[in-house]
N, C-alpha and C positions, 0 to 999 in steps of 0.2 A: 790605741783606743785611749781616750783622756784618762788620768789616773784617780781622779777624782769625780766620778760618776754619781751623779745625786740621785738617792729613791726617795727621799723625803725631806722634811727639815732636818738638817744636822745629821743627817744617814747618806754615808757614801758606799760605794761598792768600791774593796779593795783586793777584790779577788785576780784568779789569773786565768788564762787560757793554756792547754797541755797539748799540742800537735807531737808530742813527743814519745808518748806512750801508746802502742800499737793496740795493745789485750788489756782493757778495762778488769780488774781484778785476775789479770793474766787469763783470761777467757773470752773476753767479749770484745770484737773489732771495735775501732773506734774511727771511722772512715772521714768524719766529720771534726775529729779531736773529742776534747771534753774541757767545759771548766769548773774550777773549785770555787766557788763563790764564798767571798767571805764580806763582812758588811762592818761598819763603824759607826757609832753613835758619839757625836762629840758633844759632851754636855757639861755639867758642873764636873761630873765623873765621866770617865770614857768606858764606852763597852765594845769592845770585838766581838761580833757576833760569827762563831766558826771560824777557821783559818785553813790553811791551803797543803798541799802536798809536800812535802821536803825538800824537794829537788828545786821547787819554785820560790824557797824562804826568800830569797834576795829582792826578786820584784816585789813579792808581797809587803814587806817592810818599808821599800820605798814608798808604794803608795798607801801605806798607812802614815808616812811620814810628811807627806804632801798632803794629809786630811788633817794632820795636826795642826792646831794654834802652836806659835812659840810659847814654850814653857810647859805644852801641857804632854801628858805620857797617857799611856793604855792601863786602866784600872783593871778593870775585868774582860776576862777570857770567859764567854758564853758558849759552853760547850752542847749542842745539840744533838751531838751525833761521836762516835769516839772513833769512828774506824780511820785509821791512819791516814787516810786521803784528806783529811781534816784537821789531824792530832799530829803528823807524821813530825814536825818540826817544834812541839810545844816546848820543850827545854830550853832550845835557840830562845823561844818569843821571849821567856822570861829572864834571860841574860838582857834581849834589846829593851825589857820594858821591867826594870826591878820593882819590886812589890806587887805583882801582878797577881791577882786572886783568881782562880780556877771557878768555875760556877757550874755545877752541874745538880743533877738526882743522885740520890745513895748509890743506885747502880752504876753509874757514869763514875763517883769517886772511887769506888770497887773498882773499874776497869783500868783508871789512872794509874792505881798503884800496880794494879797487873802489867800493865803496858810499859810504864815509865818511870816506875817506883817513887810518885809522885805522891804525897799526901800531907802538905805541908802547904797552908795558905790558899785552900779550899773552902767555898761555901756551897753547903747541902742546901739546894732547894725544893722542896715537896710541890705537888699538883695545886695550882691557884697561886702559890707565892708572887710577892711583887720585888723586885728590886728598883728602888727609885735611883735615878742617876741626877735628879737635879729636876728639870721640866719633863722629862721622859721618864716613862714608868715599864719597866719591864715584866710581862705575865706569863708564868711559867704552865706550860701544859704539859702534861704527860701524855704520849702516845708510845705504849710499849709495842714492840715486833714492829714496828715501821723503820728499818726492816731488823732492827736489833733490840735486845729487853732495855736500853737505857734512851732508848730517841726519845727525845721531847721537842716541842715546837714554844717558839717565844715570841709572843706579841707587844709590840711598843703600841701602849694604847695609847698615847699620845698622838702619832701619828698614824697608825691604823696600818703597820706594815708587820704583817707576819712571819718571820722566820720560820721557814717549816722544816728545814733538815732536807733529809733527803728526800722525805715523801713531796708530790707535785715537781719531781725534778726531771731532767733527762738527758741523754746525750749530747754531745756537740756543741763546738765551742761559741764563744758568743761577742766576739770582737767586730762582728758584722750586724750587731745588733743585741745590746743587752736585754733591751723591753720587748713585749709582746708587740707591740704597734710599731715596732722598726726592724722585725728578724723577718726571715721566710719561714713563715708559720708553718706553712705546709711540710717543709723540710724538719723544722721543731717538733713539729708535734709525731712524727714518724719516728723521730728519734727520741721522744717521750713514751711513745708505745714498746720499742726496743726495749727502754731503762727499765720500764715498767716491767716487763716481760721476762725480762733477763736477771734483773736484780729484787724486784719487789712480788711478784705474782705469788708465790707459794703462801705469803703473809695475807691472801686477799681479804680472808677473814676480819684482821684486825684492820686492815685499812676501812673499812666500812665502819668499825669502831672508830678510828680518827675521824671519820669523815663528819659523822655523827657528834662529835665533840667540836669539830671546826663548825658546823652550822650555827652551833649558839655563841660565835664570837663574831664580833663586829670588825672588820679589815677592809682594807682597800687596797693594798698591795699584797703577790704573795711573794716572797723572795725565799727558793729553795737553794738548796749547796751545788745543785749543777742545773744548768740550761738558763733558760729567759728567765727575767725576772717579769710578774704579769701585774700590769699596771693598769692598761687599759679594760681586762676584762678578765680581773683576777678568780671570777667564779668558773672561767673556764678550764683552769688549771684542775679546780676540784671536780668539776663535772666528768672531765676525760679520765681521772682518777676512778670515780664513782662507776662508771662504765664498764674500764676495765677489769673494776674488783668486781663487780657483779658478773663477769663471764656471760653476757647475755648475745652477744657477738651481732653481728651485721650480716643479712642475706649473700651467701657467697662459700668458696669451696677451697681452702687449703690441699694440694694435692702433697705428699711426700711420698718419695719412691726410690727405690734402689734398681739396679739394673746391671748384671754384671756383662751378659753379652746383648740385650736387646730384646730378650722373649718379652720381659716383664713390662718392659718400655712400650711395646706395642701394644700391650693390654691396658694398660694409663691410656695410651693416645685414644684408644677407641673409648673409654670412660668420660674422658676429657671432652670429645669432641662431642659428645651427649649434652655435657654439661654447656658449652657453648653454645649448640643449637639452642637451648632453652635458655639463653641468656641469664646466665649465671655469672656472675663474676668467679674467675678463679687465679689462684695462686700457684703455681707449679714449682716446686722444688726437688731438684735431683739431689740426693743427699750426701751423694760422693761429691757434688762442686758446692752446696749451699751451705754455708756455716750455721748451723742451728740458732746463732743470733736472731739470724732473718726468719729461719723456721716459724719458730715458735711465737715471733711476732706476728706471723700473719695466720698463725692458727687460732691467736688470741681474737684475732680481728674478727674471723669468720666464723657463721654458725654449722657449715658442715668442713669434715676432715677426710679425706681418701689416703689410705695408708697403704701403699704396696710396694712388695718386694721379695726376691725369691729366698726357697730355704737355703742356708748356708753351715755345713756342717750340722746337719739336721735341727737347726734354730734360725734364729732371725739374723740377715746380712747385720753386720757388726754398727753400721752406721744407723739401721732402724733400732736396731737395741739401743743404742745411745740415746736417741730422740724418746724414744717411748720412757727410759728409765727417768728421762728430763722431765717429762711430761708429768709422770707418777708424781716427782717430787714437787712438783710446781701443783699438785692438785687440780688438775684440768677437770672442767664439768662442763654440762649443758650444752654437748659436742652432738650432732649427728655423724656417724662413722660409717664410711663405707671398707671394707677390705677385700683386697683382691692378692694372688701371691701365686707362685708357680714353683716346680720342684723337676728335681734331675732323675732320682730315684729313692728319696725318701723327704716325704713331708715333714713340716714342723712350724716354718715362718706362721702361716694361716693359723694354727691351733694359738702359737703366743701370741699374734694379735687380738685375737680373740680375747684371750686371758686380758691384755691390754684395756679391753673394753669393758670387761666384766668388773674388774678390780676397780676402775673408777664411775663403774654406772654410768657408761654412756649408752647413746641409742645406738644401738648396732640396724645398718640399713640393709636389708637384704636384696639382691644376692649375695651372699660371701662366694666370690669366686677363686677358687683353686687348679691351676692349668698344669698337667703334665710337661717336660718339653718345652717346645715353641708353642704350643697351646692350639685349638683348633678353631676353626670359624664359628663353633657353637662357642666357645668361649668368650669369642670376640665379642656377640652378642650378648651375652652375660654381662659382658663389661660396659656395653651401650647402655643393658637394663638398667645395671647399678647406677651410671652416669643419673639415666632418667628422675630413678626413684630418690637419689641423692636430692637431685634438684626440686623435686616434688616438697621434700624434708625441709631443704633451708628457704624454700622461696615461699611456702604457703601461699597467701592471697596475692603476694606481689602480683 
């Protein structure tokens, strides 16, 4: 990839692609890598918008140097988000560019001191403040809890580039296409959904507040810190986050199940067969094989959710327990939920799954099926009935 990809007048991408990290935040798989997007505005004064993970500092500085005219240095580092994948190399950047002023809001500056012991040559900005670089005017918009307390966006009112921080970002590296009009959008939007559900989803209510603020801004490009830069259809990035944060879902059912010896799986197959015969889109995940990163993304995508597992030591099968705790943390809502389970000598799983739906105020679709042992033919018919009723609930008038 060229070192000086241009977003707008005097505005360059100086980010990097990471194919070394296997788990983002030591949790979420990165089969297509991830980008750390940073941007450079070259004017009378030069501003670096966000930075990169410390491991990739050499490449980052090389790209900055390639974009800088002779005799120029970097005057400002705009910190839209303090997480170390964007600030981990900040001390070395200061050594590379002496006199570099760190720009952030009050909470950002507090975190700079806590993370790196830095409290000198810092510029505090408030919501709506403007920093003049010369021809370019940077306007700061605070968007707290997207997804940390200090997060903000920076709008270049001269070019209309909205540097949105982690908001509107996604997993996936961008060496095969930095911009939305050259990337594999089907792939990248899928990775955006996974990024949203894995990283941002708990703060969906704050996403809605952030989107309301963004709707009042005039922008031509959306440039997040991860994933593709939206220049052809910048509104698309905003509308996707709007849809996901509303948790409305599309017609379809995600099936999340666990089965130790195949008995619960056979019950699941009866319910899934009924869904398929009704023409319902179905995503099936065996929780012993599917990483939660992908399960949660599909749950967010669909209106319907079928939970199924055996009782394990009088409670939930551990993988199901982990998933439900994760969904509670992410404040899942607006789902039509079916439940089925099995037990050998003592129940418990179905009770726990019922409690999950009650806690999150999800809509429970009857019948709830609980089979003893391998289950009977009657249990199989109840599972088919559950699949049919779940189909009716999610498809509506489709």
